[in-house]
C-alpha positions in Angstrom: 84.9 120.6 -57.5 83.7 117.2 -56.3 86.0 115.4 -53.9 87.5 112.0 -55.1 85.6 108.9 -54.4 87.1 106.2 -52.3 86.3 102.5 -52.6 86.9 99.7 -50.2 89.2 97.9 -52.5 92.7 97.0 -51.6 95.3 95.8 -54.1 98.6 96.8 -52.4 97.2 100.4 -52.6 93.8 101.9 -52.3 91.6 102.2 -55.4 90.3 105.8 -55.3 89.8 108.5 -57.9 87.9 111.5 -59.1 84.9 111.5 -61.5 85.5 111.5 -65.2 85.3 114.8 -66.9 82.0 114.0 -68.7 80.5 111.8 -65.9 77.8 114.4 -65.1 76.6 114.4 -68.7 76.9 110.6 -69.3 75.8 109.3 -65.9 74.2 112.1 -64.0 71.7 113.6 -66.5 71.8 110.9 -69.2 68.9 108.5 -69.8 68.4 105.7 -67.4 69.5 102.4 -69.0 66.7 100.0 -69.5 66.9 96.6 -67.8 67.9 93.6 -69.8 65.0 91.4 -70.7 65.6 87.8 -69.9 63.8 84.8 -71.3 63.3 83.1 -68.0 59.7 83.3 -66.6 58.9 85.8 -63.9 58.9 84.4 -60.4 55.7 84.5 -58.4 54.7 83.9 -54.8 53.6 80.2 -54.5 51.0 81.2 -51.9 49.3 83.8 -54.1 46.3 81.9 -55.2 45.0 84.8 -57.2 47.7 84.2 -59.8 46.8 81.9 -62.7 49.9 79.8 -62.1 48.7 79.0 -58.6 45.0 79.2 -58.6 42.0 78.4 -56.4 39.3 75.8 -57.2 36.3 74.1 -55.8 36.3 70.3 -55.5 33.0 68.4 -55.6 31.8 64.8 -55.9 31.3 63.5 -59.4 27.7 62.9 -60.4 27.0 60.4 -63.1 23.5 61.8 -63.7 24.5 65.5 -64.2 25.3 66.9 -67.6 28.9 68.0 -68.2 27.9 71.7 -68.6 26.3 71.6 -65.1 29.3 69.8 -63.7 31.7 72.4 -65.1 29.6 75.3 -63.7 28.9 73.7 -60.2 25.2 74.0 -60.8 24.6 71.2 -58.3 26.3 73.2 -55.6 24.4 75.6 -53.3 24.1 79.2 -54.5 26.7 80.7 -52.1 29.3 78.3 -53.5 28.3 79.3 -57.1 28.7 82.9 -56.1 32.1 82.2 -54.6 33.3 80.4 -57.8 32.0 83.4 -59.9 33.7 85.9 -57.6 37.0 84.1 -57.8 36.9 83.4 -61.5 38.6 81.9 -63.3 38.1 79.3 -60.6 37.9 75.7 -61.9 35.4 73.3 -60.6 36.9 69.8 -60.3 35.3 66.5 -59.4 36.4 63.3 -57.7 35.0 59.8 -58.1 35.9 56.8 -55.8 36.4 54.5 -58.8 39.5 56.5 -59.8 40.8 57.9 -56.6 44.2 59.2 -57.8 42.8 61.6 -60.4 40.6 64.7 -60.3 38.0 65.1 -63.1 37.6 68.4 -64.9 34.7 69.0 -67.2 34.7 71.6 -70.0 31.7 73.1 -71.8 30.9 71.4 -75.0 32.7 68.1 -74.1 30.6 65.3 -72.6 33.5 63.4 -71.0 35.8 64.9 -68.3 39.5 65.2 -68.5 41.2 62.9 -65.8 44.1 64.8 -64.3 46.5 62.9 -62.0 46.8 64.5 -58.6 50.6 64.1 -58.6 52.8 65.6 -61.2 50.2 67.5 -63.2 50.5 71.2 -63.9 49.2 73.6 -61.2 47.0 76.7 -61.9 43.7 77.5 -63.5 44.5 76.8 -67.2 43.0 73.8 -69.0 44.6 70.5 -67.9 45.8 71.9 -64.6 44.8 71.5 -60.9 44.7 74.7 -58.8 47.1 74.7 -55.9 44.4 75.7 -53.4 41.4 73.4 -53.4 38.3 73.7 -51.2 36.3 70.5 -50.8 32.6 70.7 -50.3 30.5 67.6 -49.9 29.6 64.9 -47.4 32.3 62.6 -46.1 30.6 59.7 -47.7 31.2 61.3 -51.1 34.5 63.1 -50.4 36.2 61.0 -47.7 38.9 62.0 -45.3 41.3 59.8 -47.2 40.9 62.1 -50.2 41.9 65.1 -48.1 44.8 63.1 -46.7 45.9 62.3 -50.3 45.8 66.0 -51.2 47.7 66.9 -48.0 50.6 64.7 -49.1 51.0 66.6 -52.4 53.5 69.4 -51.6 51.9 71.6 -54.4 48.3 71.3 -53.1 46.8 73.2 -50.2 43.5 71.6 -49.3 40.7 72.6 -47.0 37.1 71.3 -46.4 34.1 73.5 -45.8 31.5 71.3 -44.0 28.6 73.7 -44.1 25.1 74.0 -45.5 22.2 76.4 -45.5 22.5 79.7 -43.6 25.8 78.7 -42.1 27.3 78.2 -45.5 25.9 81.6 -46.7 27.3 83.4 -43.7 30.8 81.9 -44.2 30.9 82.7 -47.9 29.7 86.3 -47.3 32.4 86.8 -44.7 35.0 85.3 -47.0 34.1 87.6 -49.8 34.1 90.8 -47.9 33.5 91.0 -44.2 37.0 89.8 -43.3 38.6 92.2 -45.8 39.1 94.9 -43.2 42.4 96.7 -42.5 44.9 94.9 -40.3 44.9 96.0 -36.7 48.0 97.8 -35.5 48.6 94.8 -33.1 47.2 91.3 -33.6 45.7 89.6 -30.6 46.6 86.0 -30.0 45.7 83.4 -27.4 47.7 80.4 -26.3 46.0 77.9 -24.0 47.8 74.8 -22.9 46.9 72.2 -20.3 49.6 70.3 -18.4 48.5 67.5 -16.2 51.8 66.0 -15.2 55.4 65.2 -16.4 54.3 61.8 -17.6 51.2 63.0 -19.4 51.3 63.9 -23.1 49.9 67.4 -22.3 53.3 68.3 -20.8 55.1 67.4 -24.0 52.5 69.3 -26.2 52.8 72.3 -24.0 56.6 72.3 -24.1 57.2 71.6 -27.8 54.2 73.4 -29.3 52.4 75.9 -27.1 55.6 77.2 -25.3 57.4 77.5 -28.6 54.6 79.5 -30.2 54.1 81.6 -27.1 57.8 82.6 -27.1 57.6 83.8 -30.7 54.4 85.7 -30.1 55.8 87.3 -27.0 58.9 88.5 -28.8 56.9 90.1 -31.6 55.9 93.7 -30.9 53.1 93.4 -33.4 51.3 90.8 -31.3 49.4 91.1 -28.1 49.4 87.8 -26.3 47.1 86.2 -23.7 48.6 83.0 -22.3 47.1 80.3 -20.0 48.9 77.1 -19.1 48.8 74.3 -16.6 46.3 74.9 -13.8 45.2 78.2 -15.4 44.0 76.5 -18.6 40.4 76.0 -17.5 37.2 76.1 -19.5 36.3 79.3 -17.6 39.6 81.1 -18.4 39.3 80.1 -22.1 35.8 81.5 -22.3 36.8 84.7 -20.5 40.0 85.3 -22.5 38.2 84.8 -25.8 35.5 87.2 -24.8 37.9 89.9 -23.5 40.6 89.7 -26.1 38.8 88.7 -29.4 42.0 87.0 -30.6 42.7 86.6 -34.3 44.9 83.6 -33.6 44.1 80.8 -31.1 46.4 78.0 -30.3 45.3 75.3 -27.9 47.0 72.0 -26.8 45.1 69.5 -24.7 43.5 66.1 -24.6 40.5 65.7 -26.8 37.4 64.1 -25.3 36.5 60.6 -26.5 34.4 59.4 -23.6 32.6 57.9 -21.9 34.5 54.6 -22.1 32.5 52.0 -23.9 30.0 54.5 -25.4 31.7 57.7 -26.7 29.4 60.6 -27.1 29.4 61.9 -30.7 28.1 65.3 -29.5 31.2 65.8 -27.4 33.8 64.1 -29.6 37.0 66.0 -29.6 35.9 68.7 -27.1 39.0 70.2 -25.5 39.7 68.8 -22.0 40.7 71.5 -19.5 43.1 71.5 -16.5 40.3 70.0 -14.3 39.7 67.2 -16.9 36.4 68.8 -17.8 35.3 68.9 -21.5 35.0 72.4 -22.8 31.5 73.0 -24.3 31.7 75.0 -27.5 28.3 76.5 -26.7 29.7 78.0 -23.5 32.5 79.7 -25.5 30.1 81.1 -28.1 27.7 82.4 -25.5 30.1 85.3 -24.8 32.3 85.5 -27.9 32.2 85.3 -31.7 35.1 84.0 -33.8 34.7 86.7 -36.4 37.5 85.6 -38.7 39.9 84.1 -36.2 42.1 81.1 -37.0 42.0 78.3 -34.4 44.7 75.6 -34.2 43.7 72.7 -31.8 46.2 70.0 -31.0 43.8 67.5 -29.5 42.6 63.9 -30.1 39.7 64.0 -32.7 39.7 67.8 -32.6 38.6 67.8 -36.3 36.7 64.5 -36.3 36.7 60.7 -36.6 37.0 58.2 -39.4 36.0 54.7 -40.1 37.8 52.4 -40.6 40.5 54.0 -38.4 43.9 54.3 -40.0 45.3 52.9 -36.7 43.2 49.7 -36.5 45.4 46.8 -35.5 48.4 48.9 -34.7 48.1 48.7 -30.9 47.7 45.8 -28.4 44.1 44.6 -28.3 44.0 44.8 -24.5 45.3 48.4 -24.4 43.2 51.5 -23.7 44.4 53.0 -26.9 43.1 50.2 -29.0 39.7 50.3 -27.3 39.5 54.0 -27.8 40.3 53.9 -31.5 37.8 51.0 -32.0 35.0 52.8 -30.1 35.6 56.1 -31.8 35.7 54.5 -35.2 32.2 53.1 -34.4 30.9 56.6 -34.5 31.6 56.7 -38.2 33.3 59.3 -40.3 32.3 62.7 -39.0 33.3 66.3 -38.4 33.9 67.1 -34.7 31.4 69.4 -33.0 33.9 72.2 -32.0 34.9 73.2 -35.6 31.3 72.8 -36.7 30.1 75.3 -34.0 32.9 77.7 -34.8 32.3 77.6 -38.6 28.5 77.9 -38.1 28.6 80.9 -35.7 26.9 84.1 -36.7 30.4 85.6 -37.2 32.3 82.4 -38.1 35.9 81.3 -37.7 38.1 81.8 -40.7 39.6 78.3 -40.4 40.0 75.5 -37.9 43.1 73.3 -38.0 43.0 70.0 -36.1 43.5 66.2 -36.2 41.2 63.5 -37.4 41.5 60.6 -34.9 44.2 60.7 -32.2 47.6 62.5 -32.4 50.7 61.0 -30.7 53.8 61.9 -28.8 55.9 59.9 -31.3 55.1 62.4 -34.0 56.2 65.5 -32.1 59.4 64.3 -30.4 62.3 62.2 -31.7 62.8 59.3 -29.3 66.5 58.9 -29.6 67.6 62.5 -29.4 64.6 63.8 -27.4 64.4 66.7 -29.8 61.1 68.4 -30.7 59.8 67.6 -34.2 57.5 70.6 -34.4 59.7 73.4 -36.0 57.6 73.2 -39.2 54.3 73.5 -37.2 55.6 76.4 -35.1 56.8 78.2 -38.3 53.3 77.8 -39.8 51.5 79.1 -36.6 53.8 82.1 -36.3 55.8 83.1 -39.3 53.4 82.2 -42.1 50.1 82.9 -40.5 51.2 86.2 -39.0 52.6 87.4 -42.3 49.2 86.9 -43.8 50.0 83.7 -45.7 47.0 81.5 -46.5 46.2 78.9 -43.9 46.7 76.1 -46.4 50.2 77.4 -47.2 51.0 77.7 -43.5 50.4 74.0 -42.9 52.1 72.9 -46.1 55.5 72.2 -44.5 53.9 70.1 -41.8 52.2 68.0 -44.4 55.3 67.7 -46.5 57.1 66.1 -43.6 54.5 63.3 -43.8 55.9 62.4 -47.2 59.4 62.3 -45.7 58.0 60.0 -42.9 56.5 57.7 -45.6 60.0 57.5 -47.3 61.6 56.7 -43.9 59.0 54.0 -43.4 59.7 52.5 -46.9 63.5 52.5 -46.1 62.9 50.9 -42.7 60.6 48.3 -44.2 63.3 47.3 -46.8 65.9 47.0 -44.1 63.5 44.9 -41.9 62.6 42.6 -44.8 66.3 42.1 -45.5 66.8 41.2 -41.8 69.0 44.2 -41.1 66.8 45.7 -38.4 64.0 44.5 -36.3 60.5 44.9 -37.8 59.6 47.2 -34.9 61.9 49.9 -36.5 59.1 50.4 -39.1 56.5 51.5 -36.6 57.7 55.0 -35.7 57.8 56.4 -39.2 54.5 54.8 -40.1 52.8 56.2 -37.0 54.2 59.6 -37.7 53.2 59.5 -41.3 49.6 58.6 -40.5 49.4 61.2 -37.8 50.8 64.1 -39.8 48.7 63.5 -42.9 45.5 63.5 -40.8 46.0 67.1 -39.7 43.2 68.9 -41.7 42.0 72.3 -42.5 38.3 73.0 -42.1 37.4 76.1 -44.0 38.9 77.8 -47.1 42.6 76.9 -47.4 43.1 80.3 -49.1 41.8 82.2 -46.1 44.4 84.4 -44.5 44.7 86.6 -41.5 45.4 90.3 -42.1 49.1 90.8 -41.7 50.4 93.4 -39.2 53.9 93.3 -40.7 53.5 96.5 -42.8 51.5 98.5 -40.2 
């Protein structure tokens, strides 16, 4: 005899009881009831670019002289990119033309004219008339400018990245992307956090506290991660090179100044180099002399870490006699360009998987709320820990940070309306505008669908 079953119900008395006489026949050995079929669509992971509802695509410049068939097949792209499109098929090839900057063009075989698909509000995925959620830009900045990547960053349903490679470097990256990085996840992921801290009044102190220290604490608390950490006086060029060589980290997070000197004549070959604890620029060649990125992801919170732009988005925002105005003006004089550090990492014999950094300067106003003194980096820390270490694509990991730029734009619009109505001083519009411009210019260099192997299931 089976003993009675007790429930945790109370209704003035317990609700207990024995099995029904025919329970074994009807419930124990009877057929398993089939689940009810609902008419609602199945849910899918929004970061799974392999699903047709999400998708991955290549974005190239439009070419007025190229036949539609060739445009649709990316026949003007280098062979490695054509191989990548074929391997990820169906992978749409989209185009962009500066005469119509708010749409992407999609060509179809047999039709001479492209379909113009608005960036905002259009369906996502790989089917006709849709824009893939993950878009990799390839082309010169003169053809696909930074402002296009900023525009894509601001769409919460698009994860954009730029691959600025040619020749052998491009071939190596695509080869790694299609196979060499698909090795089993290690039992423990190696990570490196390197953060300068020059003084309590220097922005490096703030960056260390609200970015580097927050990421470090999460890595330290995770048994799946082996962490190497250097901060303050220990964050030297030599220690960075040594730790990279010794630990071969899969995740690298650095916070520091970015080099924009010398004053009056900034050196384009050293633009955005990390500046160490001794105020010495860190030469990428010295790092690569002893170490290969080999599929690592590098996040660098440093001025011009990803590159420069002209005209600068910040032109006219700061006093003409200030050092900030002079720096912005002089760096803009270098033109729109990719910074040397990510170029070196992406071009290495065993390249980096992705580099995440800022175009132009980044500011303290963006990472700390002035009135409350609270950090404004929770979305960034989540991306650098939770999303990336769970094996989410790098584009998805940065999506929340970019989405906040849209909220900053809304805050700016509201402040502008109040200022025009005389309800607040015009200066109230500056903070949300600065934060908006800063956040949108955080860019991914590399494939936005690239992802670290997750250790979560090991």
